[in-house]
N, C-alpha and C positions, 0 to 999 in steps of 0.2 A: 336785133333791132326791129323797129316797127315796120309795117307793110310799106310805108312811104320812104324807107331807106334801103338802099342796095349796098351790100358788101361785095366788093369786087377787087380784082387786081389793078395795079397801076396802069394808066393809059398815058401816052405822050400828051403833055400839056397840063396834067394834074399838078405838076410842081408849083404852078402859080397859086393854086388854091391850097396846096399843102403848106407852103411857106406862110400863107395868110393864117391858116390854123395854128401854125407854130407860134406866130406872134400873139394870137389870142390866148393860147394855153401857157406859154412860157414867158411871154412879155419881152421877147428879144427878136429883133429882125433876123431872119435867115435869108440871105440874098440868094438869087437863083444861081449865082456863081458857086456859093458854098454848097447848095443842094447838088448841083451837077458834080462838083468835086467829090462829094461824099458818096453819092449813089450811082454815078455813071462811069467813074474813072477806073474802078477796080473790076476784076474779072473780065467777062466778055463785053461789058458795056450794057448788059441787060439790067433792068431795074427790078428789084425784088421788094415789093411793097404792096400792102393791101389798104384799101380805103373804104370809108362808108360815105355814100353820097345820097343826099335827099332829093326830093322831086324838083327842087329849085336849083339842082346841080351844085349845091354847096357841099364841100367836104367837111364832114363832122367827126371823122375818125381816121387815124393813120397808124400803121404798124410797119416799120421799116426794117430791112435786113441788109447790111453792108457785106458783100461777098468778099472772101479772102481765099487765096491759095494757102494751104496749110501743110505742114510736115507732120506725119503721123507714122511712127514705127518704120522709118526709112522710105515711106511712100508719100506722094503728094495727094492730098485730098482737098475737097471743097468744104469750106466752112463759112458761117455767116454770123455776124455780131448784130444783135437786135438793138435798135435805137429809135429815138423819136416816137415812142409809143404815146399817143395823145388822142383823147376823145373830148369833144366839146362838152362842157359841163351839163348841158341839157340832155345828153345821151349817154352819160357815164353809167356803167353797170357791169356786173360780171358777165351777163349774157352777151353784151356788146363786145367786150374784150375777147371773149372766147371766139366769137365769129370772126373778128379780125385776125386773131392768132391762128386759127385753124386754116384760114384761107392762105396765109403766107407759108405756113409749115407744109401744107400739101404741095405747093408749087416748088418749094425747096427740095422736098423728098423726091418729087418727079424729076428734078434736075440733078440728082445724084449728090446732093450735099450730105455730109456725114456728121458735121458738128454745128450746133446752134447754141449760142451762149450770149452772155452780156455782162455788164458791170454796173448794175443798178445800186442805188443806195438802199439802206435797210427799209426805209419807208416805202420806196417804190416796189421793193421785192415782196413785201408782206402780203399784199392783196393777191397778186397772181400766184404766188407760191403756196399760200396756205388756204386760200378760199376757192381757187379754181382748179388746182392740181395741174396747171399747165406747165409749171416749172418745178424743179427741185433744187435745193441748195447743194452746191458742190463744195465750196470752201470760202472762208472769210479772207478778205484782202487786208494786208497789214502795211503800214507805212514805216519805213526805216528812216530815222532822223538822227542827225548829230550836229554839234557845233564843229566847224572846220578847224583843223590844225595843220601845220606844215610838217610833212614827212621828210626829214633830212637824213635819209638812210640809203642803203645800197640800191634800192629800186630807183631812187631819184637820179642816180648816175648811170644806171644800166639802161633805162628806158626814156623815151621821149614822147610826150604828148604834143600833137601838132594839128593845126586846122586841116580838115580833110574835105575834099570836094565830093559832092554826091555822085559825080560821074567817075570817080576814081576806079580804075580797072582792077584794083586789088580787092575791092569789096566782094565780088563773087567768090573768090578763093577763100576769103575769111568765112563767109557764110557756109560754104561747102564743108569747111573744117569744123565750124562750131555746131552745125546741125547734127553731127554724129553723136554729140553728147546730150541731145534733146530727144524726148519721146514724143512730145506734142507741142506745136508752136505755129504761129503765123510765120510764113516764109519771109524772113527779113533780108531779102536780097536788094540789089540796087533799085529795081523797079518799085518795090514796096517803099523803101526809104525815101525815094524821090517823091512818090505820091503823098505819103503820110506827112513828111516834114518839109521838104524843099518847096512843094507846091501848095502848102496849106494856105487857104485864103484869109485866115484870121490871125494866126500866131506866127512868130518868128522863132526859129530854132538854130542851134549851132551844132555842127558835126565835127567831132574830134577823133583822131586816130592815135593808136599806140604802136610804136615800133621800138626795136632796140636802137640805141644811139649809133651802133656800128653797122646797122642793117637797114633794109628798105621794106622787108616783109611786114605786112599789116597783121598785128597780133590781136587787135581788139579795136572796137570803136564805141563811141557814146554820143547820144543826142542829148543836148542840154537845153534847158529853157530857164531864162532868168525871169522868174515870176515877180520879183520885187528887188529893190536895190540890195537887199542883204540875204536873198534866198536863191539857191541854185537847185533846180530839179533835174535829176537824171531821168529823162523821158524814156530812153531806150538804150539798150546795150547789147552788143554782140561780141562774144569772146570764147576762147577755150578756157576751161577752168584753171589751167596752170597760170593764166595771166590775169585772172580776175582781181587779185589783190593789188598787183602793180597798176592796173588800170584805175581802180578806185582811188588809190593813193595819189596818182597823178591828177585825177580829176579834182580831188580835194585840194591839192597844191594850187591848181588853177584857180579854185575858188578863193583861196587865201590871197593870192597875188592880185586878184581882181576885186578884192574888198568884200567878198561874200562872207556872211557869218554862219549860215546854216546850209546843210546839204540834205536832200531827201530823195528817196526812190521807192519803187515797189518791186519786189522780187518774190517768187514763190518761197514757201516755208523751208524748203531744203537748203536755201542759201542763208537763212537767218543765223545759224551758229557762226558762220564765217563773218557775217555783218556785225554781229555782237562782238566778235573777236577783234574787230578793228574800230570799235567804239560806238557803233550805232545802237540806238534804243529802238525797240520795235513796239508799235502801238496799232490797234485796230484803225483802219482807214475809214470806217463807216460804209464800206462798199463790200458787196458779196458777189461771187461768181455763181450764177445759176445756170442750169442747162434745161433744155426742153425735156418733157416726159414722153414725147412722141417716140414710139418704139423703133422708128427707122434711123434714129441718130445715136451718137455716142451718149451713154448715160453717165451718171455721176461717178460710178466706180471706174469707168474708162478714163475719166478726166482728173479726178481728185489725186493730187500729189504728182501728177504727170504733166500738167499744162504749164509751160513756161510763158509768163506774162510780165509786162512792165506797165508803167503809167501810159505808155503810148498805145496800149491796146484799148484804152477808153476812147470815147469820142468827145470828151469835154475838157481835155487838158492840152 
């Protein structure tokens, strides 16, 4: 940036000017409540963001990182999802983006973060990925979609899908069991689910659990969002692989009973054969997962084909 613009880390109080820039760049109001929910509620409460400020103390650029506790090869690590990358139109440019990016990456590295990633659309990815070398493409995200139908089979009578409270004491045991089948994932425990879905300041979500009709043990859970009168989105899902199909069939039956016409979700490509087997069509979602090229973080080979993600890993659904 020019000599009259300082690139620095976030300071308390910047959020007022950051949300003002958000409105200028994206045309939508971001309330202070939404900003605090997004950037201060996870991790230790520290805010990881870089800003560009001019001599008039106006913020002209912002690069945010939402911290997460993550599961990687049976260990807990620190990860960060990049969001709200925005630069005022008068100061846009590769040099300016690099300055904001390096500032936040350095502080994340110093604080022992191991994974830095995002879910940008193709247009947003092309500039930083191909012109700056700041990011590299990991893998394309696909949308699984189908018209709902009712499953009147053995699983209908063996299992029960029921409304689940975010405070349910069975959720930790389910996550502890499910994580054993995952190589790399955001930790989807009660704390995370409550923050991401129960406490979301903009959207409403439903939490449903799966159990055997003759038992009480939680075998799986799903977060759903009704985005339209005829569409059901599976935002998140926690399961052991043995119970994936029963869980999906029961969710689909729920959709049929409630008048939904279509069902869609995101899952990594290793699940696509199973999804196709139960009637889903798989199409590109227009979103790509990139990772930083900073040598201190996991690279594309560490992540590709290993990262478990859902629609809930984005910040815009």
